[in-house]
Structures are given as C-alpha cells and as structure tokens.
N, C-alpha and C positions, 0 to 999 in steps of 0.2 A: 543334668542341671548345669554342670560345668560347661558343657558345650553351648547351652543356651546363653549363659553369662558371657562366654567368649564371643559369640556372635553379636550380642548386644553391644559389647565394648567396641567391636570393629565398626558397627553402624554408628555409634556415637562419635568415634574418631573421625569418620568420613562424612558426617552429616552435612557439613558445609558444602560438599560437592553435589548434593542432591537438591539443594534449594534452587528456586527459580530466581528470576530477575524482575525488578520493577522498572518499567520504562516510562519516563515522563516526557511528553512532547510539549514544548513551550512555544514553538513558532512553525509556520508552514507557508509555502508559496508554490505557485505552479507557473510554468512557462511553455509556450509552444515553439517548435523549431523544425526545420527541415521538411517543409510540406512537399508533397508530390501530387500534382504538378506544381510548379512555382508560379506560372503565369496567372495573373488575375487574383492572386491571394495576398492578403495583407494580414500582418500579425502585430498586435499591440500587447506587450507584456508588462505587467506591473504587479504590485503587491498591495492589496490582496487580489486584484482583478486582472485577468488576462483574457484576450480574445483573439479569434482568428475568423476571417471572413473570406468567402470565395463565391465564384459564379457570376454570370451575367444575369441580372434580374429579369424574370419573365413577367413581373408585375411591378406596381409602385411600392411593394412591400420591402424591396431591397434585396441584398445578398443573403445567402445562408451563412451559418457560422456556429462556432462553439464559444461559450463563456465559461471560465473557470474562476470561482470565487472561494478563496481559502477561508476556512472557518476556525482555524487555530491561530492565536489564542481565542477563547480561554484554554487553559492548560488541560491536557488529556493525560491520565495516568492509567497504565495497564500492567497487569501481572502476566509473566510469561515463564512457564516451566520449560527447561531445556528439552528440545525435541518436540515441543508442542506449539500452540498458537495462542495469541491473545483474542479477546472478543473483538468484533468489528467496532470501529469508531468512525464518526463522520469527519472526513478530511476536507471536503470542499463541496460547494454547490456547483452543479454542472447543468448547462442549458445547451440544447441544440435548437438554434433559431432556424427552423426548417421552412424555407421559402421555395417556391417554384423558380428554377433557374435554368439557363442554357449552359451547355458545356463550355469550358472544362469545369468539372467538379473535383473537389478534393478526393483523393484516394486514401492517403494516410498522412499522419503528422506525428512527430515525436512530442510526448508530454513529459517534461522533467519536473519532478516534485522535490522540493528542497525542504528538509525538516531539520529543526534544532531540537535536540533531546538529550537526556542523560540516562544512564543505567545505574540504578541503586544509589542515586544522589551523587554520582561522580562528576567529573568534568563534562561540560557541555560538548556535544558532538553535533556538527552540522554536516549533513550528508545529502547528496542529490541522487535520487532514484529515477531511472529512465524507463519509459513505457512507450508503446506504439499504439496510437488510436487509428484503427482501420475504419474507413467510411464507405458505406455502400449506398450510393445514390440510385434509387430505382427509377424506372422509366415512366411510372404512373400509368402503365398499361395493364389492364386486368388479363389474367388472374394475378393478383398481387402476391409477392413472395412472403409477406408477413401480415399478421392481422392488422387491418387498416380501416380507417374512416376515409372514404373516397376523397382524393385519390390515394395512391399507394404509399405506405409508410417506408421510411428508410431505416438503416441499422448502423449503430456505432458499436464497435467492440474494443476492449482494452486487453493488451497482451500481458503475459507474465513479465515480471521485472527483467529488463534487459541489462541493467547496470545498477550499481549502488549497493550490492550485497557486501556486508561487512562482517568482520570477525572480532569478537572480544573473548579473550582467553581461548578456550577450545570450542566455543559456541558460534555457529555461523547464522547470522540473522538476514532475513529478507523482508521486504514490505510488499504485500499483495494488495492490489486494488480491484474493486468491483463496483458496479452500479446498483443503486436501489431506488425504487420509486415508492416504497412504503415505510420509510423511516428506519431502514436497516433491518427490518424483520426478515426479509429475504434479499439476497444479493445475487447478481449474475454478472458474467463478463460481457454481456451484450445489453444494449439499450435500444428498443424499438421506438421510433419517433414518428409522429404523425405530421403529414404535410400541412402547410398553411397555418402553422402555429408555433409558438415557443414551447418546447418540451423540457420539463424540469426533472432532474434526478439528483440524488446525492452520490458523490464518490466516497465510498467507504473503504477503509484500510484496516489491515491487521498485520502485526508482526508474526512471522513464523520463524522457527529455529531448528537447527539440527546440531548434534554434537559430533565433532570430528572424531574419527577412529583413534587417532594418535594425539592425545592431549599435549598442549605446550607445557613448558617447565612451570610448575606451580608458583603462584605469587606468594609473598611472605605470609599473608593471612592463611593460605592453604597449608603452608608448612606448620603454622601454629596449631591448626586444627588436627593435622596428622600427628604432630608431636603430642598433643593432649591425648589422642587416642592411643598412641603407643605407650605413653606413661600409664594410662589406665590398664592396658594389657599387662604391663610389667607388674603392677600391683596385684592384679588378679592371679598371675602366675605365682607370685611370692606367697599369696594366701593359700 
C-alpha cells in the first residue's frame, strides 16, 4: 500500500509533464517560389490567393497552373499530445488547372506556408514551413501511367516539410501536408489530376511532435509542479 501511495505521489508531482498542448492557428498564407525550369513560368503570390502558370498553350484554354487559396481564418484549434499528432485540418484549397501544353513544363516548385498560431494561449508565433511540389506532366500517350479519362492524367506530389520545424521546451513540432479530394476523410501525398479540366483538392495539415531525449532546463511552472510533488512525498514519508 505504501508503495502504491508513493508512486501516485510521484505521478501527481510530475503530472504537468505528461499533458499535451493546445495549438490555435489564427492565420495562414501560401506562396510559390524557385520553379524549375524558370522559362515561361509566371508566379503571382498574395493572401489568401497565390498562383503559378506554365507551358505554351496547345489550345485556346491557356496555360496550366496551380492555385493556392488559404482557408484560415476562421481559427483552427487542435490538441496535441507530446510524441503524437493532431487531427487533420483544412489549410487551403488547391487547384491544378490542367491544360494541354507544349514544353517546357513545370518540374517542381517550392511551396512556403506561413502560419500564425499560439501554444496553450501563449504569445503568437509566426512560422514559415517549406515544401516541394513535384509535377509529373505525362505525354498523353497510352498506356497512361495513372487512372485517366482520355487523355492521360498528370500527378502532383508534396514532400515532407523541408524547413520550419520548431522547438518549444523539449518538444519538437513539424507540420505535415497532404492532399484530399473527399473532405479530409482520406489524405495522400499525391494528387492525380485529369487533363482538360480544373482539378480541385484540399491541402490538409496536421502537427506532429516528438520529445527530445534530453529535456531543456524546466520553466518556472514545471519547478512549481515538481516542488508540489516533492512536498507531497515528504508528507507521505513523515506519516
């Protein structure tokens, strides 16, 4: 019985270390940069809408391109346990305007996502997270590489975050992006898009975290929690 009480006291004293965080995202925007190749590509970045266009049109429908439309605000609030992930949330609307074009076509472009958020109601943090969008422009010759309505579909993929990882206390946070065409029920790193039409998807995001092996020096709140736990231990030992 004494051992059980002793263990409970330890858990009570360190309970604050096991709690997760509440992340509140209040604003977002996205921008394109560093396209490859550069020739024939135009970029117009704004808030909430950014776009990129490329290719010599093969019809009167114009160039191909991407549109990014930020959807925050309204505010998004998510809970995160250290070492876990949040639920997926809609970050932006994404369109691939997929038109027949002549080379050169886009191969890849950087997508920078800027978020303003706070953790547990603390000071606002503005952070930019960097990703790479890889574009695969098919030749429209059968057999098609991906499920297609004639002619052949193209593919867009989003990379793991290349920059923007940040640390609060001893917890390292990252922001993962994926595409969804069913309202976030399923998410994937690739988006298959049909030729001769504008293809819509959502860019969904979630925070993931990991706890560093060696924690930083505890903050004053942590000292208070540990002190309360030690006081409880001392009282139990005296009894």
